[in-house]
N, C-alpha and C positions, 0 to 999 in steps of 0.2 A: 504493500500500500504506500509506503514512504517513497519508493522509487518513482511511482506514477505521479506523485504530488510534489516531488522534490523541487522543481522549478518554482512552483507556487509558494512553497515554504521559504525558499531562498529569497524570492522577490519580496515577500512580506517582511522577512528579517532585514533585508537590505534597506527597505523603506523606513523601518522602525529604528535603524541605527546608522543614520547618515554620517555621524561623527567619525565612523570607522573608515569611510571611503569617500571623502568629499571630492576627490579628483575624478571620479567616474560616475556614469549614470547606468541605470539598470539595462537599458537597451544595448549598451556597449558590452556588458557582461554576458547577457543572455545569448547573444550570437556566438560567443566563444565556448559555451558549455557543450561538451561532447557526451556521448553515451558512456565513455570511460570515466569522465568526470562525475556523471550521475551515480555510477557504481561506487566511487570513492566517497562522494558526498552522502550517499545513503548510509554507508557504514558509519561515517562520522556522526550522522544524525541519529541513527539507531542506537549508538553507544553513548549518547548524551553530549556530544561535542558542540551542538548548535553552530554548525559552520556558517561563516559569513565572509564577505569580501573584506580584505584589509590591504591597503596600499602602503608600500614601504620601499624606499630606495628606488623609486620609479618603476616598481614592479607591482603586479596585482596577484594576490594570493587568496585562496580559500583557507581559512584557519578555524580551529576549534575555539569558539569565543564564549563558551558556557561560563557563567559567573564563577562556578566552582569546577574543580577538575572533573572531567567526564567520567561516566560510570564504568570505565574500563580500569578499575582500581585493583589494588593488591597484586601488583606484578613487579618483579625485579626489573632492573634496567635492560639487561640483555641475556641471551641464551647462555653464555659462558657463566655468568653470575648465577643464573637460575639453576643450571646443572651442577654448580659447585656447592650448592646448599646441602648440608648434611641432613637437615630436618625440614620437613614440610615445604618442599619446593612448590611454587605455584605452577599452574598449568602452562603459563606462557610468560612472556616478558614484553616490555614496551617496544623494543626494537623488532622482536619477532612479529608482533602484531602490525607494526608499521610496514615491515617487509611484505607480509602476507596480503596487505591491502594496498600496496604500492603507494605508500605515503611516507613523508618524512616527519621526524620528531622536531618540534620547535627548538631553536637554539636560543642562547642567552640574549643575543642582540634583538631578535624578533620578539622574544618574550618581554624584554624590557620596554621595547617600543609599544607593544600592546598595552602594558601596564601604564604607560604615560597617557594613553587615550581613555582607559577605562579600568576600574579596579576589578581584578580577577584573582582567584585563589586567596580569598581573605580568611577562609576556614579550612582550606585544603592546600595541597602543594602539587607541583607537576615536575616529573623528570624532564630534564633538558638535554639536548645533544651535548655529549661530553667528549672532550679531546682525549686522544689515546693516552697521553701522558698521565692523566688522572685515572682513566680506566685501568691502565697497567698497574696502578697502585691499589686497585680494588675499590675505587670510589666512583661516584657519578654525581653530576650537578642536579640541583633542584631549584625551583623558584616558588616564591609565595609573596603575598603582600600582607604585612602586619604593621599596625601602628602608623598607617598612612605612608609606608615606605616599601619599596620592592627589595626583597632580599634574595640574593643568589647564594645558595649554600651547597653543601655536599653531604652525601651519606654513603654508606657502603652500597655498592651497586647490587649486592645480593639481598638487600633489605626490601621489604614491602609492607605497606600499611593500608588500612582501609580508607585513609584520607589522602592517599597519593595516587595519582594517575599520570597521564602524559597527554600532551596536546599535539595534534598533527596539523600538517599543512601541505599544500601543493601550489605551485605557481601555474597561472593560466596565461 
């Protein structure tokens, strides 16, 4: 049902959140949406991401713009971390789910820019794309907004919490 109504859902969200994409109009976006985009967007929507257009660095993206981290929670950062858990490994990880759905995980720069437009993750946190130098030490980046400020932190990449998810995006 969501796939069939995805363009209508997106158009409504686009019109209700013009502060996220002042540089473009809906007609410009609508003609660029392909069936492959609808597939990605449907997964983002079905898992609570509330995808919307976001303009950044002269590029146009669809991003998970849910107020709190999407419903795809309680996952480690990546497969290596998940498989390395001795007890209670989750069924999947943030990067495995991104790969399965042909999406990217939001990085620190995009996350910080999103936070400058709108408060997100005020009660939750999101995994962020992590450089190899941090991953090789067993860590992964996270982002959240507390006390009116965006915090970028780190946690063990094998950790998972009911309040941590990840946000995805793709460029159109």
